[in-house]
C-alpha angles and dihedrals in degrees: 000000000000124000134187114207138163117250133175116237118238108166147314131237126196110208132186118236116242092244095042093132091063096048134082115263095258093053101048097094141051132190134239112199116194117207142165119234125219090281092048092252113150116250132175133196126202108218120202101154108108096215094051091044091054091048093051095044093049093051124083104219117178129210115289093005110154112243134183109232123192112200136171124226116200134171108222130163093352092307136098113239119197118193129183108233102177142346131203142165 
């Protein structure tokens, strides 16, 4: 299932993958984007998709800016998996 919800932007972290030494330069990092949901509960998404990472890094979001976030919720192997699909202002 895909959902589009409004979130408030908090901050962005660029993290190195554990096996970064073995990967090409453009695949060494991933993003953690921290947001607030409609009830002001903190949420964070781990972003590994190169296109979405480029879009987020090229934007200049400011604190508490309202963003439209499209995310996918999927039940796989007895666990819920939530993936960020797209983000826009």
